[in-house]
C-alpha positions as CSV (number, residue, x, y, z in Angstrom):
1,M,0.5,-0.7,-21.1
2,I,-0.1,-3.0,-18.2
3,N,-1.3,-6.5,-19.0
4,V,-3.8,-6.9,-16.1
5,V,-4.8,-10.5,-17.1
6,E,-1.2,-11.5,-16.9
7,K,-0.8,-10.0,-13.5
8,I,-3.9,-11.7,-12.3
9,D,-2.4,-15.1,-13.4
10,D,0.9,-14.2,-11.8
11,F,-0.7,-13.3,-8.5
12,K,-2.9,-16.5,-8.5
13,T,0.3,-18.6,-9.0
14,L,2.1,-16.8,-6.2
15,N,-0.9,-17.1,-3.9
16,E,-0.8,-20.9,-4.1
17,M,2.3,-20.6,-1.9
18,G,0.9,-17.8,0.2
19,K,-0.5,-17.9,3.7
20,S,-3.3,-15.9,5.2
21,G,-2.8,-13.4,7.9
22,G,0.2,-11.6,6.4
23,V,0.8,-8.1,5.2
24,V,-0.1,-7.1,1.6
25,F,1.4,-4.0,-0.2
26,F,-1.0,-3.0,-3.0
27,G,0.0,0.0,-5.0
28,S,1.6,1.4,-8.1
29,T,5.0,2.5,-9.2
30,Y,6.6,3.6,-5.9
31,F,5.6,0.4,-4.0
32,S,6.6,-1.8,-7.0
33,R,10.1,-0.2,-7.1
34,M,10.6,-0.3,-3.3
35,N,11.5,-4.0,-3.1
36,I,9.7,-4.4,0.2
37,N,10.6,-8.0,0.6
38,E,14.3,-7.3,0.4
39,L,14.0,-4.5,2.9
40,A,12.1,-6.7,5.3
41,N,14.5,-9.7,5.1
42,N,16.3,-8.8,8.3
43,E,13.3,-7.8,10.3
44,E,10.9,-9.7,12.6
45,M,7.5,-8.9,11.2
46,G,5.7,-11.9,12.6
47,G,4.1,-12.8,9.3
48,K,4.6,-13.0,5.6
49,I,4.9,-9.9,3.4
50,Y,3.4,-9.9,-0.1
51,D,4.0,-7.2,-2.6
52,R,1.1,-7.0,-5.0
53,S,2.1,-3.7,-6.5
54,V,2.3,-3.1,-10.3
55,Q,4.5,-0.5,-12.0
56,G,2.3,2.2,-13.6
57,L,-1.0,0.8,-12.2
58,K,-3.8,3.4,-11.9
59,L,-6.4,3.3,-9.2
60,V,-9.2,2.7,-11.7
61,D,-7.4,-0.5,-13.0
62,S,-6.6,-1.7,-9.5
63,F,-10.1,-3.0,-8.9
64,K,-9.4,-5.8,-11.4
65,L,-6.6,-7.1,-9.2
66,L,-8.3,-7.0,-5.9
67,D,-9.3,-10.7,-5.9
68,S,-6.0,-12.2,-6.8
69,G,-3.8,-9.4,-5.4
70,V,-5.4,-8.9,-2.0
71,Y,-8.6,-10.9,-1.1
72,D,-7.1,-14.4,-1.9
73,L,-4.4,-13.7,0.7
74,N,-6.9,-12.8,3.5
75,P,-4.3,-10.4,5.0
76,A,-4.1,-9.0,8.5
77,K,-2.9,-5.7,7.1
78,V,-3.1,-4.0,3.7
79,F,-0.9,-1.0,2.7
80,V,-2.4,0.9,-0.2
81,N,-0.5,3.4,-2.3
82,F,-2.0,4.8,-5.5
83,G,-2.0,8.3,-7.1
84,E,1.4,8.9,-8.7
85,E,0.3,8.3,-12.2
86,E,-3.0,10.1,-11.7
87,C,-1.5,13.2,-10.1
88,A,0.9,13.6,-13.0
89,S,-1.9,13.6,-15.5
90,E,-2.8,16.9,-17.1
91,N,-6.6,16.2,-16.8
92,F,-6.4,15.0,-13.2
93,N,-9.7,15.3,-11.3
94,A,-9.1,15.1,-7.5
95,D,-12.8,14.6,-6.6
96,E,-13.1,11.6,-9.0
97,F,-9.8,10.2,-7.7
98,I,-10.9,10.4,-4.0
99,N,-14.3,8.9,-4.8
100,K,-12.5,5.9,-6.5
101,Y,-10.1,5.6,-3.5
102,E,-13.1,5.6,-1.1
103,W,-14.7,2.8,-3.3
104,L,-11.4,0.8,-3.0
105,L,-11.4,1.2,0.7
106,L,-15.0,0.1,1.0
107,N,-14.2,-3.0,-1.0
108,L,-11.2,-3.8,1.2
109,H,-13.3,-3.4,4.3
110,R,-16.1,-5.6,2.9
111,N,-13.8,-8.4,1.7
112,C,-11.0,-8.3,4.3
113,K,-13.1,-8.0,7.4
114,N,-10.3,-8.8,9.9
115,S,-7.8,-6.6,8.1
116,K,-6.4,-3.2,9.1
117,T,-5.9,-0.9,6.1
118,Y,-3.2,1.8,5.9
119,I,-3.2,4.5,3.3
120,V,0.3,5.5,2.3
121,S,0.7,9.0,1.0
122,V,1.1,9.7,-2.7
123,V,4.8,9.8,-3.5
124,A,4.9,12.6,-6.1
125,S,5.7,16.3,-6.1
126,G,3.5,19.1,-7.1
127,K,0.2,20.7,-6.0
128,N,-2.0,17.8,-7.1
129,A,-0.1,15.4,-4.9
130,S,-0.1,17.7,-1.9
131,D,-3.8,18.3,-2.2
132,V,-4.6,14.6,-2.6
133,N,-2.5,13.7,0.4
134,S,-4.4,16.1,2.5
135,R,-7.7,14.6,1.3
136,L,-6.4,11.1,1.7
137,E,-5.6,11.9,5.3
138,S,-9.2,13.0,5.9
139,L,-10.5,10.0,4.0
140,A,-8.5,7.7,6.3
141,K,-10.1,9.2,9.4
142,E,-13.6,8.9,7.9
143,T,-13.1,5.3,6.9
144,G,-11.3,3.9,9.9
145,C,-8.0,3.6,8.1
146,T,-4.6,4.9,9.2
147,F,-2.8,7.5,7.0
148,I,1.0,7.3,6.8
149,N,2.7,10.3,5.3
150,V,6.1,9.2,3.8
151,T,6.5,12.1,1.3
152,K,9.4,13.7,3.1
153,E,11.3,10.4,3.5
154,A,10.6,9.3,-0.1
155,F,12.5,12.3,-1.6
156,E,15.5,12.0,0.6
157,N,18.7,10.0,-0.1
158,L,18.1,6.3,0.6
159,G,14.4,7.1,0.3
160,F,13.2,3.5,0.1
161,E,15.0,2.5,3.3
162,K,13.7,5.6,5.1
163,V,10.2,5.0,3.9
164,F,10.5,1.3,5.0
165,N,11.6,2.5,8.5
166,V,8.5,4.7,8.7
167,L,6.2,1.8,7.7
168,K,7.9,-0.8,9.8
169,P,6.1,-0.2,13.1
170,Y,2.8,-0.6,11.3
171,M,3.8,-3.8,9.5
172,R,4.2,-6.0,12.5
173,V,1.4,-8.5,12.9
174,F,2.2,-9.0,16.6
175,P,3.0,-6.6,19.5
176,V,6.6,-5.3,19.8
177,S,8.7,-6.8,22.5
178,F,10.6,-4.7,25.0
179,A,13.9,-5.6,23.3
180,Q,12.5,-4.6,19.8
181,A,11.2,-1.3,21.3
182,M,14.6,-0.5,22.6
183,Q,16.2,-1.2,19.2
184,M,13.7,1.2,17.6
185,A,14.5,4.0,20.1
């Protein structure tokens, strides 16, 4: 069981050292295991990266962490990744999940007005995940977000590194220089 109060306190403590205008990763198990800060160490992102993901966190519980996990950092970009735990549930309700995701996005838009939001696909196998990813892609278009599908890369060898490489162009908080563009080619 996740101790949300403890996580809120942890995030508040970390935020005292944080700077606004960075990139926040807010999600569940996949993001929490990805070690995004380690992967980004050798990259020029132009801003700070904050991982506010929690192992096993469900979307319904994520609302309690928005203030300390996202809003307090006033990010330039937010990457959201929820759904693994929900899609694995026997009594999963896709309509209810999408409605909650839409509510999360609305709250992000209201409280992070100068922020760009990216929805990262659910990293899970099975029909539920496939259907949800299709609906999340549509939701992204409806809400002015960008959908990033990392499902294929996540299940390959070295998945975290490959997913990071897919996310990397979206993570930059400044335009790519010519030299950086040539390195990515």
